[in-house]
C-alpha positions in Angstrom: 116.4 98.4 80.7 116.3 99.7 84.0 114.5 98.3 86.4 111.1 100.4 87.9 112.2 102.4 91.3 110.4 100.7 94.1 108.0 103.4 95.7 106.5 103.3 98.8 103.3 105.3 99.6 102.3 107.8 102.2 99.2 109.1 103.5 99.1 111.3 106.7 95.5 112.5 107.5 92.8 112.5 110.6 91.0 109.1 109.4 88.3 110.6 111.2 87.3 107.9 110.7 89.2 106.0 108.0 86.7 105.4 104.9 86.4 103.2 101.6 87.6 106.0 99.7 90.6 106.3 101.7 91.9 102.6 100.9 90.7 103.4 97.1 93.3 106.0 97.1 95.9 103.7 97.3 94.6 101.1 94.5 94.6 104.2 92.3 97.8 105.5 92.8 99.5 101.5 92.5 97.8 101.6 89.3 98.6 104.6 87.7 102.7 104.4 88.9 102.7 100.9 87.8 101.7 101.3 84.8 104.1 103.9 83.8 106.3 101.4 84.1 109.1 103.7 85.8 107.6 102.7 89.2 106.6 99.6 91.0 104.4 100.3 94.3 105.9 97.6 97.0 103.8 99.0 100.1 101.7 101.4 101.7 101.7 103.6 104.8 98.9 105.3 106.8 100.1 107.8 109.5 97.5 109.3 111.9 97.7 112.6 112.9 98.6 112.9 116.6 96.0 114.2 118.8 97.5 117.6 119.2 96.1 118.7 115.9 93.2 120.6 117.2 90.5 119.7 115.2 86.7 119.7 115.7 85.2 116.2 116.7 88.9 114.6 116.1 88.4 111.3 118.5 91.6 110.2 120.3 94.0 108.4 118.3 93.9 105.4 119.9 90.3 104.5 118.5 91.7 106.2 115.3 94.3 103.5 115.0 92.2 101.0 116.0 89.7 101.7 113.3 92.1 101.7 110.6 93.8 98.5 111.6 90.1 96.8 111.4 89.7 98.4 107.7 93.5 97.0 106.5 92.3 93.5 107.2 91.7 92.8 103.7 94.8 94.6 102.6 97.8 92.6 102.5 99.8 96.1 100.9 99.0 98.3 103.2 99.7 99.4 106.8 99.4 101.2 109.9 101.7 103.3 111.6 101.1 105.2 115.0 104.4 106.7 115.2 103.0 110.2 114.4 100.3 109.8 116.4 102.7 108.6 119.0 104.3 112.0 119.3 104.1 114.4 122.2 103.1 117.1 119.7 101.8 117.8 116.1 104.2 117.0 113.3 104.6 118.5 110.5 104.3 116.1 106.8 107.7 117.1 106.2 109.4 115.7 109.7 106.4 112.6 109.0 108.4 112.0 105.3 111.7 112.1 106.8 111.1 109.5 109.3 109.6 107.1 107.2 112.4 107.7 104.5 115.1 106.8 107.7 113.3 104.1 108.5 113.1 102.5 105.1 116.7 103.7 104.7 117.7 101.4 107.5 115.9 98.9 107.2 117.3 98.5 103.4 121.1 98.9 104.8 120.2 95.8 107.7 119.1 93.6 104.5 120.0 94.9 101.2 118.7 92.3 98.2 121.3 89.9 98.1 122.8 90.9 94.8 123.2 94.6 96.1 127.1 95.8 96.1 129.0 96.4 99.2 130.5 99.4 98.9 126.6 100.5 97.3 124.8 99.4 100.5 125.2 102.3 102.9 124.1 104.9 99.7 121.3 107.6 100.3 117.6 106.9 98.3 118.3 108.7 95.6 122.1 106.3 95.1 120.9 102.8 96.4 119.7 100.3 93.6 116.8 98.7 94.7 116.0 101.1 98.0 112.3 102.1 98.4 111.7 105.8 97.2 108.8 107.4 99.4 106.0 109.5 98.1 103.3 111.5 99.4 100.0 110.4 98.9 97.1 113.3 99.1 94.1 114.3 97.6 93.3 118.0 95.2 92.7 119.9 98.3 96.2 118.9 99.6 97.8 120.1 96.6 95.7 123.3 96.5 96.4 124.0 100.3 100.3 125.1 99.5 98.8 128.2 97.5 97.3 129.2 101.4 99.5 132.1 102.9 101.1 130.7 106.1 99.7 127.4 106.0 102.9 125.6 105.0 106.3 127.2 104.8 107.7 127.4 101.2 110.8 125.0 102.4 108.6 122.5 103.5 106.9 122.4 100.0 110.3 122.8 97.6 111.4 119.3 99.5 108.1 117.6 99.6 107.8 117.9 96.0 111.2 118.2 94.9 112.8 115.3 97.2 110.1 113.0 97.5 107.3 113.6 95.2 103.4 113.3 95.3 101.1 111.6 94.0 97.5 113.2 93.8 93.9 111.7 93.9 91.6 114.2 92.2 88.1 113.4 90.9 86.2 113.8 87.4 84.6 116.7 87.4 86.9 118.8 90.0 88.7 121.9 89.6 91.9 121.0 87.4 95.3 120.3 90.1 97.0 121.2 86.9 95.6 124.7 87.8 96.9 124.8 91.0 100.6 123.7 89.5 100.7 126.7 87.2 99.7 129.0 89.9 103.0 127.9 91.9 106.8 128.3 90.7 107.5 125.7 93.0 105.5 123.3 92.0 105.8 123.7 88.3 109.8 123.7 88.9 108.7 120.0 90.1 106.4 119.2 87.6 107.7 115.7 87.0 107.6 114.4 90.3 104.2 115.3 90.6 101.9 112.8 89.8 97.9 113.4 89.1 95.5 110.6 89.4 92.1 111.0 88.3 89.3 109.2 89.9 87.0 108.5 87.1 84.1 106.7 89.1 82.4 109.3 90.9 83.2 108.7 94.6 81.9 111.8 97.3 82.9 109.4 100.4 84.5 111.6 102.8 84.8 111.3 107.1 83.0 114.5 107.2 80.3 113.4 105.4 80.6 110.0 107.5 80.8 111.8 110.7 77.1 113.9 109.6 75.6 110.6 109.0 76.5 108.6 112.4 75.4 112.3 113.9 72.2 111.7 112.4 71.9 108.1 113.1 72.2 107.0 109.0 73.2 103.9 107.7 76.7 104.0 106.9 77.1 100.7 105.5 79.6 100.0 102.0 81.3 103.5 102.5 83.2 102.2 105.8 84.4 98.5 106.2 82.3 96.7 108.1 84.3 96.0 111.4 85.1 100.0 111.3 81.0 100.2 111.5 80.9 97.7 114.1 83.8 99.2 116.2 82.2 102.6 116.4 78.8 101.3 117.2 80.8 99.6 120.3 82.4 102.7 121.5 79.8 105.0 120.6 81.5 107.4 118.5 80.4 110.2 116.3 77.2 110.2 117.9 75.5 113.7 118.2 76.1 114.1 122.0 79.6 113.1 121.4 80.3 115.6 118.5 78.6 118.3 120.3 81.4 117.9 123.2 
């Protein structure tokens, strides 16, 4: 019986701020992939977007990265990676995936498992035994955005889905992501490389709603990790006066 393929989950986004739902996505994805018997999730990466990403109310990557680091204090398998946020300009998701794939390959080739045959240590990730494969972790909104004209390059979608794969977290009673897949020839072609995971415990937490609550001086306790809440207070982030600037 073949050993399960090792997987590292990569989640890109603003994380403005990071919420408990962002963390929950990783747990849901790991449980779902591990349950198939085909995969074994061995790590998770959170990659905050660059400051050059023009989005209203986006606080600096320095603040967002610090909040992510604080939120991950209780996780022993998810880590923050600041490479994307440290670049001079905004990067497409595919470029971020490629960077992390290359990092994984480099680390694997430098320290391969003891039982890896020497002649196979320099092969690519699709051939090297034991080398983790990176998959994009996202919500159903990202999957649906593939259908928006001009938003994504067709060749990027093809490579993201075909070469890497997607783990999509959706919510019960939300629009069925299978509809997005059916309406797309590319997604349909690579359907087996798209893993749909349903969150059956209703959770409507979003960064947008968190920012709105903060602008109205409302409590966000139990929606965001406590150290993150303290950091937001100390640095006066997301107050109405700040968001209006």
